[in-house]
N, C-alpha and C positions, 0 to 999 in steps of 0.2 A: 481492877477490872480491865480486860483488854477490849479495845474498840477497833474494828476493821475500818481503815481509812480509805475512802474512795477518791476518785478524781474530782478535782474542783472543776467548775465550769471553765475557768481560765486555762487550766491545764489541758482540758479536752479540746478547747479551741486552738491552742498552740499545737497540739498533736495533729489535729486535722489540717492546720495550715502547713505544717512540715510535710505531711503526706501529699498535700496538693502540690507543693513545690517540687517534691521528688517525682511525682507523676508528670508534672509539666516538663521536667528535665528528661525523663526517660522516654515518653511517648514519641517525641520527634526523632530520637535516636532509633527507636524500634521501627518507625515509619520509613526512615532513611535506609535501614537495613533491609526491610521488605522490598522497597523500591529497587535497591541495588540487586537483590535476587531476581526480581522481575525483569530488570534490564538485562541481566546476564542470560536469563531464559530467552528473552527476545533476541539477543545477539546470537544465541545458539540456533534459534529458528532460522535466522537469516543465513547463518553459515551452512545449515542443512540445505536451504534453497540454493545457495551458491554451489555446494557440492553437486546437487542435482543438475544445475545448469551446466556445470563443467563436464559432468559425465555425459549429459545429452550432447554437448559439443564434441566430445571425443568420439561418440558413436555416429553422429550425423554431420560432423565437420562444420557445424554452425550452431548458434543459439536458436531456439525455436522462434517461429513467427510470433510477433507480439499479439496481433489480433487477426484471427483467421476468418475471412468472409464477414467482416463487420457490416451491419446493415445501415450504418451511416453513410457508407459509400454507395453511390447511385447504382452500380452494377449488381449489388447484393440486396437491394431493396425489393420486397415482394411486389409483383405487378400482376395486373389482370390478364388473363388469357385472351388473345384476340378473338378466338371463336366463341368464347363463352365469358361474358363480362362478370359473371358470378363466380368464376373460378380463378383462384390465385395460383400463380406458378413461381417457382424459383425464388428462394430467399436465402440470405447468407446463414451459415451455420453458427457463426459467432462463438468460436472457441478461443480460449485464452492460452497464452504461453504457460501459465501455471497449471493448466490441465496436461500439457504435453510432458511436463517433467514428473508427473505422478509416479511412473515406474522407477524413477531414479531417486525418489524420497520414500521408498518402502510403501508405496500405495499402488502396486502393480495390479492387484485384484480389482480395486476400484476403477482403475484405468480401463481394464478390459470389459468392465460392465457398461461403459459408455459407448453408444453407437456413434462412431465418428466418420465412417467411410461412406455412408449413404448420403448422397447430395441433397436428399429431401428431408433429412432428419438433423435438426440443429440442437443446440444446447437446451432449448426449451421445449423440445418435443416430449410428448407423454412417455415415450420409451426411455427418456433420459432423466425423468423427474426424480426417481428414487436415488439415482447416483448423484445428481446435482444437489440434492438436499443434504448430502453427507457433510458433516462438519469435520474439518481436518485441523487438528491442533497446531500443526506446523505453520499454518497460515494465519494464526491468531496471536496477537500480542497479549501477553499475560497481564499487562497493566490495564487492559480494557475489560469491562464487565462482561462482554460477549465472548470471553475466552472459554467460559464454561459451556460444554457441548449442549446441554439441555436448556441453556439460558435463551429466552425469546429473542435476544439480540444476536445470537450466534448464527442466525440465518438472515438473509437479505431478501426482501420481497421486491421483485422487479416487475413493474407494470408493463405488460406487453401491449395491451390496447385497452379500450374502455371496458371490455368484457372479461378479461382474464388477467391473472397475476401468476407469478412463478417464484417459488421460494428456493433460494440457493444457499449453500454454505458460504459464509463470508470469507474474504481475504483482507487482512490489514496491510498486506504488502503488495504494492503496485509496481509494475514495470515502468521505467522512465522512457517516455516517447520523445522527450526533448524539453526545450524551454522556450517561452515566448515573453521574456521579461522586457521591461520598458527600457528604451534607449533614447537618448536625446539626439539632436540633429548631427552631432559629431560621432555618434555611435557608442558613446559612453553609457554604461548600464546605470540606471538609477531606479528608485521606487517612489511612486506617488499614488495617492488614492484618486479614483475617478472623481470628477472629470480630469482627464490628463492633458498636459500640454503636448504630448507626443504619443502616438499609438504604440501599443505593444508590438514587438518584433514578431512577425509570423514565423511559425516553426516549419518553414519550408525551405529546402527539403528537411525532413525530420532530423533533428540533431541527436536523438537518443539511440539506444541500442534496440529497443523493441518497437517494431514497425508493423504497419498494416500489410498483410499478405507478402511480406518480404522477410528474409532472414539476414542476420548480421553475424560475422565471424570475429574472432579475437583480432585478426589482422586488420579489420575495419576500425578498430579502436586505436586510432593513430596517436591520440594524446597520452596513451599509456593506461594499462589496466589497473594500476594502483592509484590512478587519479581520475577515474570516471565512475560515477554512480550508475548502476544499472537497475537496482530495485530499492525502494524506500518505503517507509511506513506512511500509510494514509488511512488511518483508522476511521476517518469520517467520510470516506469516499462513498457517495450515494449509490454507486453501481459496483462496488468492490466485491466481487464474487470470484472464487478461484476458477470456475468453469467459464465465466462470461468474458467476452472479448474486450469489455470496457475495463478490465483489470490492469489498466495502464493510465498514465496521466502526463500532462505537460506542465512543468513547473512554471508558475507565474508570480506567486506571492511569496513573501518571506515565510520561513519555517514557523509552524504553529500559529499562523495568522488567523485569529478568531473570527474576523469579519467575513472571511471566505470559506469558513469551515462548513463542509457538507453541502456547498452550493455548486450549481452547475458552472458558475463562472470560474471556479478554481479548484480542481481536484489536485491538491498540493500536499507537500510533506506535512503531515499532521500526526500527532501522537498524544498519548496520555502520560508520557514521561515528563517530569518537570524539566524545563529549560532546553529541550531539544528532541531529536529523533534519531532512531537507528537507521542506518543505510547499509546496503551491500555494494561493494566495489566490484569491478569486473574481474579482479584477481581472486574473488571468492571470500575476501575478508569482510567482516562486519565492523562498522565504526559508528561512534556516537558523534553527531554534529550538533553544535550549540545553535539555538535559535538566534543568537547574536552574531552569527557568521555574516561577513560582508556580503551584501546582495549580489555584487558583481562576481565574487568568487563562487557563490552558489550557482550562478548561471554557467560558469566555466565547467564546474564539476558535472553538470547535467549534459554536457556536450562531448560527444565522442571524438570530434575532429574540429576543434576550434582554431587550431593553428597557432596558438600562443602558449607560452610557458604558464603552467598552473602552480599556484601555491596551494598545498594541501594542509588543512587545519587539524590534522590528526596524526 
């Protein structure tokens, strides 16, 4: 008589163990492959932004203003009318450099839907709300969950005052306004957690390419366009929206510093990529910078005219 022989318990456990080991070996490789693809996509986003910036420069003979009529500046803050204290007059329009390059990154239709030339209509005016809510994939890093256009995190809610809020399409790529990293009494750059033995160096005059109400040209980047960062990832920027003038930052902390993540004290280079961030150089190339980069070298790369020779880690 023929008997069908099944698996013994020991054989079944061995088979499960082998499958578990194989899965343990394969999953990290799959995850690394997916992250490599996302990083390549992120690099391509930055290169598109770089092409847009250089095309804008070719047309206008300069890069766009970093922050146009930002309300943190006294002259653009809303104020009460002298004749009627209940009436508010004149406030800044708060447009960002990333809005200005829309026609140069295949978003010309969206650009023309934004009311830009009326001095009384800013980024947060009701007339601009529909356009401002638009999610632009070029401005989103694919390693972040908010890359999906209908994801609740793909828009940023900016509180305007106690009574209203304004939702804008996010930007994970901020313009470099400069750096205010810590230096000791000799001027040497170092990093230390607060409380600090020495204050951070003020970013005055601004050391970066994207300025408030001023433009910068390629000729102004004295240190070399292959050695100067002009845009970098900041996926945790609390005010990072492509239309909003706060879509720039001053580098102060190390890359991917978790203690400063998403806080007003430091809108810094932050990403969801393991071990570093993607940046855009002034020549239009995208590069990956390790979070282990020397703090002093990072300071130099954020400066368009530091006057010393730069070592580039890429």
